[in-house]
N, C-alpha and C positions, 0 to 999 in steps of 0.2 A: 250758366249756373254750375256750382260745384256739385250739386246733387242731381241724381237721375229721377225718373218719374216715380220710382218707389221710395224716394226720399232717403236713400242710403248713400253714404259718402262715396265720392269717386275713388277708384282703385289707386291708392297711393303708390303702388308698385308699377303703375303704367306711366313711365317717364315720358313716353312720346305724347300721350294725351295731355299731360300736365304742361309740357313744352308748347303744345298747340294752344292750350288755354292762356298761357303767358303771352304768346304772340298775338292772339286775337284781341286780348284785353289791354295790351301794352303795359303789363305789370311783371313783377318777378315774385316767385313764391319759394318758400322753404316749408317743408312738411316734417315735423318731428313726431316722435311717439315715445311712449313710456315702456320700460322693461316690464316683463311679467312680474317681477318682484314688487313693483310699485302697487299692484292691486292686492297684495297680501295684507291682511289686517295687522300682522305683526311687523310690517316693514317700518324701519326706523331711519332709513336713509333720506338725505335731502334731495330736492328736485335736481340739483346739478349733478347728482350721482346716478340718476335713473333714466336719463333720456338718450336718444340716438336720433339720427336723421333718416327719414325715408326717402326724401328728395331734397336736393339743394339746387337752386338755379345755376345754370351754367355761366351766367354773366359774372364778370369780375366784380369784386367789391366796389371798385372805383366807378363802375358804370351803374350801380344800383342807386335808385332814388328813394328817399324815405317816404315820400307821398305816393309812391306807386309800388310799394313792396308789402307783401303779406307774410307773416310768420304764423303758421297753423300748427296746432297740436292735435294729433289724432288720439282720442281717448275712447275707451270702451266702457260700457255699462252692462252689468249682469242683469239679465231678464229672467223671470220665472219660466221654467220649462218642465215638462213632464218627464223628459229623459234624464238619465243619470249624469250625462255629460253637461257641463255648464254651457249656456248659450249667451252670446253677447251681441249688443248692437253698438255700432261705432259712429262717432260724429266728430266734426272739427270744432275746435275752439280757436278764436283769433287771439294771439298774444300781442297785447298792446305794448308790453315791455318785456323783452326776453332776457334781461340781464340775469335773472335767477337761473337760467339754463347754464350759465357759465360759472357763477360764483354766488356765495351767500355773504360775501365780505363787503358789499357796498355800504352797509350800515356803518361799518368801521372806517371805510375809506370813501368819502363822498366824491372823490376825484376819479372813480372807476369809470372807464369808457369801454365800449364793446364794439367789435366788428359787426356790421350789419348783416354780413353773409354767414360767416362760420361761427359766430358767437364767442370767439376768443376774447378774453377781457384783459385790460391793461390797467395796472395800479401804479401810478407815478407818485412822486413826492408832492406834486401839486397838479392842478388841472393842465397847466402848460406842458409838463413832462409827460403826462398821460396822453395828451393829444399828439405829442411828437411821436411817441411809440406807436400809437394807432395809425397815424399818417404813414409812417415808414412801413408798417405791416401791410397797409392797403396798397401803397405805391409799389412795393416789391412783390405783390400778389402772393402773400404767404399764408393764405387761407388754408385751414385744415380740412381735409376731406372727411366729413362726418358719416358718409354713407357706406364706407368700406366695412365689410363684414368678414370676419375670419372664422371659418368653420373647422372644428376639430373632428377628425375622423372618429367614428363610433368605436372601431376595434382598437384604436390607439396603437397600431402596429406600423413599423417602418417598412415600406415595401418599395421595390425597384421594378417599375413597370416594364422597362426595356432592358432587363438584366442581360440579355443575350448580346448587347453591344459593349458590355464591360470587358476589360482586360483582366485576366487572372493575375494576382500578385501573391508572391510567397508570404510576404509579411505585410500586415496592416497595423499602423500605429495610430492610436487615438489618444489625444492629450487634452488636459483641462488645466487652465491656469487661474489662480485667484490673485487679484491685485487690489491695491488701495490707491485712492487719489491723494497725491501730496501737493500741497499748495506751493507754487513756485513764484508767487508775487507777494509783496509785503502786506498789502491790504486789498481787500475786495472793494469794488465801488458799487454804488447803488445802481439798480437797473436803469434808471433814467439818465445815468451818466455814462452808459456804455457808448463806445464808438462803433456803431454797426457797420460803418464803411471800412474800418480797418480792424479786423478781428485780432485779438490777442490771446495767446495761450496762457491760462492761469493755473492749470494743474497738470500733473503728469502721472501716469500709472506706474506704480512700483510693484513688481511681482513679489508675492510673499509665500506662495505655496503652489505646488504643481503635482500633477499625477498623470501617469501615462499607462497605457495598456497595449501590449504587443500581442497581436493575434497571428498565429501561424496557420496557413492554409494548406500546408503539406504535412501529411501524417508522419512522414519519415523524419521530420524535423521537430516533432513534439517532444523529443527527449532533450532538446537543448535547454 
């Protein structure tokens, strides 16, 4: 079962336990969750802008079978509490169709197909081209890792932990360049006409502005 004796959801952060559950039941599982913003009454964003992955099966997309795969969405519900801090209970919802996690454009393009693992979607000119793009994505194992989280330091300061290993330099130069992309082909082709096996360069970067800063680490040279 996914629930324990207290009828509370399994710990979605316990990847080892979820892997064991997959193995024992012969299935694959993805677990998604909604950002904090999704629970705010004033939230105006779409579903495809509000989700992330807690757990994604380690199996490759080509090894996942539709009839033995579960997409679960972990949602929370506010419960009345005497304390000042809000309290929530969480539970899983089975997603029978997870296309809305990737895009809200399927109504405009009925040929939209989606990767069963990473939920990346593909819009071709027709169903055949969409299927070709999806097949190449799966065959080349190009699934996006949705569980990666990047944490920003609270103090927002740049620090050097092992500064004692650095070599002192008299001058330090920091530079920043601004460029624009210039088209170097006559016409762009549609996505479904790309030759993925033979990549072609279609733009090049043209520098348009630059700025540099010279820092002097020797006080005797500050008059330069």
